[in-house]
matplotlib code that plots the C-alpha trace (Angstrom):
import matplotlib.pyplot as plt

x = [99.8, 96.6, 98.4, 101.3, 99.0, 97.1, 100.3, 101.8, 98.7, 98.9, 102.6, 103.9, 104.0, 101.0, 100.7, 102.9, 105.9, 105.7, 102.0, 102.8, 104.0, 100.5, 99.1, 101.7, 101.4, 97.6, 97.5, 100.1, 97.9, 94.8, 96.7, 98.4, 95.0, 94.8, 98.0, 97.3, 93.9, 95.2, 97.9, 95.4, 92.7, 95.3, 96.2, 92.5, 92.3, 95.3, 94.3, 93.1, 91.1, 89.6, 86.9, 89.5, 91.9, 89.0, 88.0, 91.6, 92.0, 88.8, 90.0, 93.4, 91.8, 89.3, 92.1, 94.2, 91.2, 90.3, 93.9, 94.8, 91.9, 92.1, 95.8, 95.0, 92.1, 94.1, 97.1, 95.2, 93.3, 96.6, 95.4, 91.9, 90.4, 89.3, 87.0, 84.7, 85.2, 88.2, 90.8, 92.4, 93.6, 90.5, 88.4, 90.1, 89.3, 85.7, 85.0, 86.4, 84.3, 81.1, 81.8, 82.6, 79.4, 77.4, 76.1, 77.4, 76.2, 77.2, 79.2, 82.4, 82.0, 84.2, 84.2, 87.1, 87.1, 90.1, 88.5, 85.3, 87.2, 89.0, 85.7, 84.1, 87.0, 86.5, 82.8, 83.3, 86.2, 84.0, 81.2, 83.3, 86.3, 84.9, 81.8, 83.9, 86.4, 83.8, 82.2, 85.5, 86.6, 83.4, 83.5, 87.2, 86.5, 83.6, 85.6, 88.6, 86.3, 84.7, 88.1, 89.3, 86.2, 86.7, 90.4, 89.4, 86.7, 89.3]
y = [71.6, 73.5, 76.8, 75.7, 74.8, 78.1, 80.1, 78.3, 79.0, 82.6, 83.1, 80.8, 82.0, 80.4, 82.5, 84.4, 82.7, 80.0, 79.2, 75.6, 75.5, 76.3, 73.5, 71.1, 71.9, 71.8, 68.5, 67.0, 68.1, 66.5, 63.3, 63.2, 63.0, 59.2, 58.2, 60.9, 59.4, 55.9, 57.0, 59.1, 56.3, 54.0, 56.7, 57.1, 53.3, 53.4, 56.6, 57.1, 60.0, 58.6, 61.3, 64.1, 62.4, 61.9, 65.5, 66.7, 64.4, 65.7, 69.3, 68.5, 66.7, 69.4, 72.0, 69.9, 69.6, 73.3, 74.7, 72.0, 72.8, 76.5, 76.5, 74.6, 77.0, 80.1, 78.8, 77.6, 80.9, 82.9, 84.4, 85.0, 82.7, 79.7, 81.2, 84.2, 86.1, 84.2, 87.0, 86.6, 83.8, 84.4, 83.9, 80.5, 79.5, 80.8, 79.0, 75.7, 76.0, 76.8, 73.9, 71.6, 72.6, 72.3, 75.8, 77.2, 80.8, 81.3, 84.5, 82.6, 80.1, 77.8, 79.1, 77.2, 73.6, 72.8, 74.5, 72.6, 69.3, 70.2, 71.4, 68.1, 66.2, 68.1, 67.4, 63.7, 63.7, 65.5, 63.0, 59.9, 60.6, 63.0, 60.9, 57.8, 59.5, 60.9, 57.5, 55.7, 58.2, 58.0, 54.2, 54.1, 56.5, 54.4, 51.2, 52.7, 54.1, 50.7, 49.0, 51.5, 51.0, 47.2, 47.6, 49.9, 47.4, 44.6]
z = [190.8, 190.0, 190.6, 188.4, 185.6, 185.7, 186.1, 183.1, 181.0, 182.0, 181.3, 178.6, 175.0, 173.5, 170.4, 168.0, 166.6, 169.1, 168.7, 168.2, 171.8, 173.1, 170.9, 172.1, 175.8, 175.6, 173.8, 176.2, 179.2, 177.8, 176.9, 180.3, 182.0, 181.3, 183.2, 185.9, 186.4, 186.8, 189.3, 191.3, 191.4, 192.9, 195.4, 196.3, 196.9, 199.3, 201.1, 204.7, 203.3, 200.0, 199.7, 200.0, 197.6, 195.1, 195.3, 194.8, 191.8, 190.2, 190.7, 189.2, 186.2, 185.5, 185.6, 183.2, 180.9, 181.0, 180.6, 178.0, 175.7, 176.3, 175.3, 172.1, 171.3, 172.0, 170.0, 167.0, 166.7, 166.2, 163.0, 164.3, 161.6, 163.6, 166.2, 166.4, 169.7, 171.0, 171.5, 174.9, 177.1, 179.3, 176.2, 175.8, 179.4, 179.1, 175.9, 177.3, 180.4, 178.5, 176.2, 179.2, 181.0, 177.8, 178.3, 175.0, 175.1, 171.5, 172.0, 171.0, 168.2, 166.2, 162.6, 161.1, 160.2, 162.4, 165.4, 164.8, 164.8, 168.1, 169.8, 168.7, 170.2, 173.5, 173.5, 173.0, 175.6, 178.1, 177.7, 177.8, 180.0, 182.6, 183.2, 183.6, 185.8, 188.2, 188.5, 189.0, 191.6, 193.6, 193.4, 194.5, 197.4, 198.6, 198.3, 200.1, 202.8, 203.4, 203.5, 206.0, 208.2, 208.0, 209.1, 211.9, 213.1, 213.3]

ax = plt.figure().add_subplot(projection="3d")
ax.plot(x, y, z, "-o")
ax.set_aspect("equal")
plt.show()
């Protein structure tokens, strides 16, 4: 799934006449994180390998987050008026990752009002959703591990 998401980001037309496709796909990926998280947490709870399942879930969700916001950023800067320094798809990934990690080197910046709104949404989403997801996945993996140990002991 991770390979599919990265491949789609690399190959789909996200700018030009179909710029809206990039915005739509990116938004759909970010919104899909909620039901995917619920499904995957249930899978972690039922798993014989909860730690591995939790790790795989985290990798998938971070990939969805990064490719989703990168697609939105790349698409919305089609006229080069929303960001300074965001020219390529790699720039979109790079900016998303630096924003996610709170590093913010400043080499790519949101200059347009729409870009600033979307970046603000990403920052809030990062703080709320990612923090909660990591905590829930760790808790689910621990709980499933304890349940498996209890079943094995019986």
